N, C-alpha and C positions, 0 to 999 in steps of 0.2 A: 645497479641501475636505476635510470631517472623516476620519479615519482610520475612522470606523464606516458613515461610506456608502462610502469606497471598500471596506470590507472586504462591504458589503451588493451591490457592484457587480460584485467579483471570485466571490462566492458566486452570482450570477445568472449571468454565463458560463460558469462551470465546472460549474454546472445545466442550462444550455444545452447544452456539450459531451458532458455525460455521457446528456443525451435522446437529442440526434443519433447518439453511438454508440451505443444503445442499440434505436435505429429498426431494422427487420425490413425483410427485402429479401421479395417473395413470388414465387413462379418455380412455374408449371406445369411439369408432368412433359417436357414437350413443346419446352416454349423451354427450361428446362437441358439436354435430350437435345440439341436442336439449336445452343446455345451449347459444348456439348462439341465435337460437330463440329468448331467453328470455330476453340475457342481451347485445346483439350488437344494435349499433346505427343505421342502417341501416333498422333494423326490427322496432323498438322502431318508428323512422322518419313513416315510411310506414305506422305502423298501427294508428298513431296521423293523417296522411292524409286521412284514411280512415275515423274515426272520423269527421273531419270537414268534409268531404263531407256528411256526416251521416246529421250533423246538418245545412247545407245548402239546405239539400232534407226536412228536417221539417220545414224550416225557409219559403220554397217555401210553399210547404202545409198547411199552416198557412194561405195562400191568401184567400183559400177556406171558412173560416170562416168569419161573421159579422162584420164589423169594428163599432165600440159600443165606442162613445164618452160623455164624463159629464162634462159639463163646466159650470161656477158658476164666477158671479160678484156680488161685491158692490162698491157702487162709493157715496160718499161725493158730492154731489155739492154745491159749493159757488155760492148766488145771482142767482140762476136761472131765467131768464125771461119766464112766460107762458102765453102763450095769447090761448084759449080754442076759437075756431073758433063753435065751436057747444055748444047748448042751450042756445045762448046768450037772456037776457031778456031785457026789456026795465029798470030794478033796475041794474045800475054797482054797482058793487061787486068789492071789494079789490083781486086781481090773489093770490093765494094759494102759498102759501110757499112749494117750490119744492126744499128740501137738499140733498133727499138719493135716490135712484135707486139700485134695486135688481135684477139679473137676472139669471134665473135658466135652462136648454137646455141639455136635452138629446137625441143623433141623433144615428140612426142605417143605416148603407148602408149594403146590401147584393148582391156580384155581380151576374147576371143572366147571362149573355152573354158577352164577351170579343172575340170572331172573336176563341175563341179556343186556346187563348194565355195560359191559366192558365193550362186548360191540358196538352198541350206542353209543358211546362214547367217543368210539374212538372215528365212530362215520361222523358226529357233531363236531369234532375238532376239524375234521378231515373239511369237510363243509366252510366251518370255521376258516381255516388257511387258506383256501380256494376264494373267500370273500373277500378276505384281508388282501390279497393278489389281484383282485379286480377291483379292488379300492385304489390300490397302488397304480393299477392302469389308471383308473379315472384321475389320478395326482398328476399324473405323464400329460394326460389331455388340457385338464385346466390349466398346467404349465406352459407348454405350450400356445396353448391361446394368449397367455398373457405376455410372454415371447412376441407374438403375432402382433397385439392391440398396441405394442410400446415401439417395437421395431415400425409399425407401420402411423403411430405417433411421431416418432423420429423421423422419417421421411417425409411425412407429410410438413415439418415443419423445418426442418432444411429448404423442402420445393420451396414453398414460402416464404421464405425470407433471400431463396435467389432471386423469385420473381419481382419482390420489392426492391433489391436492390439496385435490380434493371431498372426499374420504372422510377425508382430516388436519383440516379443518373437522369433520365430524363427529364425528370420534373427540376433539377438542379440547373438542367444547362437550358430548360426554360426560365428560368429565374434568372438568368444571367443576359439572358436576350431580352425579356424584360426589363432590366436592368438599361440596357441599352437603351429601349425603345422609349421606356421613360425616360432618361436624358435627353434626347431629342425628340421630347414632348409626343410621340406617335400617340402611346397608352397614357391614358389615366392613372397616377400612383396604386390608386386604390388595386388595380389589375393587378402589381408589382408585387401587392402585397397579400390578392389571394394566392398566387401562383409561392409565394413565400410559406404561406400556411400551408398549401399543399404538402409540401419539403416536409412540414414539422410532422403533418397526420402520416406521412409514410414512415418516418421516422419512429414514430409512437407503436406503431406497427408492429415496425421492425423489431424495437423493444419487448411487446409485449410476445410475437411469436420467440423470440429467443429465450425469453423465461421457458416457454413452453418446450422448448426445444432442450434447453437443459433440464428439467423436469424430466420427460422421457428418457433422455441419456444418462440421469442419475439412477433412475427407475432400472432400465436395462444393465446398467453395470452391477447395480447393487444385484439384482436377481443372477447375473451369468457368475459373478464372484470376480467379476475382472479387477486389477489394481484399480485404489480410487485416485481420478481424474482424469480413469483412460475417456480421451472424446472419441466416440463412434463416428463412423460417416459411410453410411447407406448409398450405394450407387445406383443407379437407378438400372442398371439392366441385372444390379441383384435382386429388384424384388417389383418395376412397375410392367418388365416386360415377362411378365408371366402367362404362362397358357393355364384356365379354368377347364378343366375335363372332370367325366362321373359326376355329373353335377346331381345331389339327392333331389326327387320330387315326389317323394311320400313319406310317413312316417316310417315305413317298414325298416330300414336298414336304421332307425335309430331303436327300435324293441327288439334289434338282433344283436347291435353291436354296445349300445350303452352297458360301459362298463360298472356305474353307480347302479343300473337295475339289475344287473346280473350280480353285483354283491348281494344286493337284496333278497335274490333268489336264491343264493347257497345261502345266507342268512337265515332265509324260511325252510331250507332244509335240516339245517342246524339245529332250528327249533325243533322243528318235528322227530328230530333222533332224541333229543334234548327231555322231550314229553316220554316218550319209549325208556331212556336208561332212568327215567324219575319215578316210571311202574316198577322197575327191578326192585323196589325196596317191598314186596307187598309177595315176592319171592324169598326162600331159602336159600343160602350161599355154602355150596359145594366145592372142597378143596382136598385133594392128597396130600396128605399128610407124611411124612417121615424123617427118620432122624438115627443119629449114633451117639450114643453116651460111652466114655469111659470114666472112673472116680475111684478114686484111693483113700481111704481113710486107714491112717498110720495105723498096723497093730490090731487093726480091728474088721476090716472089708477092703479086698480089691474086685472092682469091675470091672472086665474090657469086653469089648465087641457086641454091645447091648445094642443093636438095630432096631428098628421099629419101623412099621409102616401100618396105613390105615384110610380111612375119610374121616372129615373134618366137616360137622355140619354144624351153623349159625344162622338162627333166624329171630328178627326183631319183631317180636309179637306187636307190641307197641307202636310199629309203622304201618299196620292195618289202621290205628285210629287216625293217627299223625301224618300219612304222607298224603292224602288225600290232598289238603291244603298245597302241599309242594306240587303235587299233580297239575293242578287249577290255577296254580304261577306260573309253571313252566307254560301251560296251555294258554294262559294270557298273554303272555310275552312272543307267541307264536303268533298270537290273532293283531299286536299290534304291529311286526315284521309284514305280515299279509296286508293290511291297510298302508302301511306306509313305501309298501310295493304296489300297493292300487294309486295311491298317491301320486306316487314318483310317474308311473304309467301316462297316467293324466297330462303330470307336467310336460313331460317329452314331448308329449302332442302338441301343446300350444306352443311351447320350443321352437319344433318344427317348422311348425305352419308361420309361428314369427319370422322364422330364420328364408322360408322361403320366398313370402313378402318381400322380407328386409332386401335381400340378394338381388330380387326383380325390381325393385323400387330402382337399387341403385344403377341397373343397365340401363333404365330408362332416363334416369337423371344424368346418367354418364352421355348418353347420345344428345339429349338436351343443349348440356352444357358444351358440347361439341360444336352443334349448332349456335349457340350462342356467342363463342370466341370468334364465329364465323361473322357474325350479325355484328357484334360491338365492334370490330375489327372494320369494318365497310364503315358504320356509323362512325367512327372516329374520323376514316378517310374524310366524309364527305363532311362533318362539322369542322375540322381543321382546312378543308378547302374554303367552306365558307366564310372560316373565319379568317385566313389571310386575306380572303374577297372582302373582307366588312359586312357580310351578313349573317354574322354570328356573332355571341357577346363572350367575352374571357369566359364568364360563366358555363356555356355551353361549350366550348371548348373542354374547361377541366372537368366537367362531370363526365364527357362521352369519354377523355380518357381513365379517369376511376371506374365505370362502367369497364373498359376494356380491360383493365386490371383485373378487374374483381372474376371476370367470363376465364380469364387466363387462369387463374388462381383453382375456382371452383372449378375448371375443367384438368386438371393436374391432379387437384387432391381426390377429384370424382372417379378417376383412374383407381388409384390406392383403395379409395374406398371401398370399391367394387370389389377388391382381391380381399379386402377384409372381412368382407359381406361373404365372401366365398368361404374363409376360414372359419368364421363362424358359423354357415352351414354344417359342414364338417364336422366341426364341434358337436352341436346340439344331437348330430347323427351316430354321434360316436366314431368317426373315421380319420379323423384329422391327426392322429398318432399315425394312422396307416399311412396316409398321405407324407409326412415325412421321412416313416422307414422305406418308402418305397421309393423316393428321392434320395434318400443314401446309399440305396443299392444301385 
């Protein structure tokens, strides 16, 4: 095979690889959020913590069941000296040879009363499990909001680049036109340089926005655990064409739905149960005990079917003096949780108010930018007409062009920003996860 043919084949495969690498993956926002809930490290860790609390709860509940122990011993005795104190007759007999001991025991203990420690410990761990479950749900909320922000940032960057490139083509064509006009002495060279400078400025804006796009893409790909080098493409129909419904207008939904607040409420219940469990040290512990013993001391005694049953009572008298500090510690921790709950409640109210204001502002800005698009388009038309009739200069034309570009970009981004602010409002009211769960159904 000729070298030239090999070269062509090599170029073909390289080109195919490049095209493959440049293929873009399209994801809807719902798909991205649900993928993050499945793959992100934060959600996986949160779910693992829930499982840990579940096993801790099961472990505490196991204390309700009887303790059952089986033990056995086999001992070989060396030259044991045996002196029997009973049944001694007048006849002296040599002592028996004792060289083996076998013991088998079965002991059982069933807790009856422990100052309500077990019941309150179970209640505390039940609430800690529920608190961890609520924390995991809050992690899902926060992860979904991260996806929304990265997704929105990626969409904004894509749309901005599209509009800049459209403007760049127009600016480049203007440079071509001005070059011909400058050659024919119709315009000054200074006007041509201004047109060329505008092309350079647009290119700088494209490069800057490309950097933003690449970073937003990287953040989103990393969060979703997609293959390294994946390029995401967001279609306008997947994001911008979106209907916003059930818009929160008060703090009440947040106080009912915020999972971080619910987590603190469960922690507060757990702390109250922990105080009661700590106070149980003031009471005695009572348990039903029973057992079975078998024993064989070779040539001396054999015991079989030795069964016993009764009650066991223990009382740590020192706890009366020592446990007061432990109770105060438990009460102080409970107060910490209460204070944290009150602080979070106040912060949630502020977040909701800010979320409502930001959303309403985004709606107003969207309307203003829509009007600005019409106004800037009409302004450019008028200025361009004046320029062609010699009534305005190049500066006016280029300025009108920049204003039209900026208003178009602002209007496009305002739509995405309104959606983003809507999702932020859902997030601070604890309804973001619900919205994606409903859309999935």
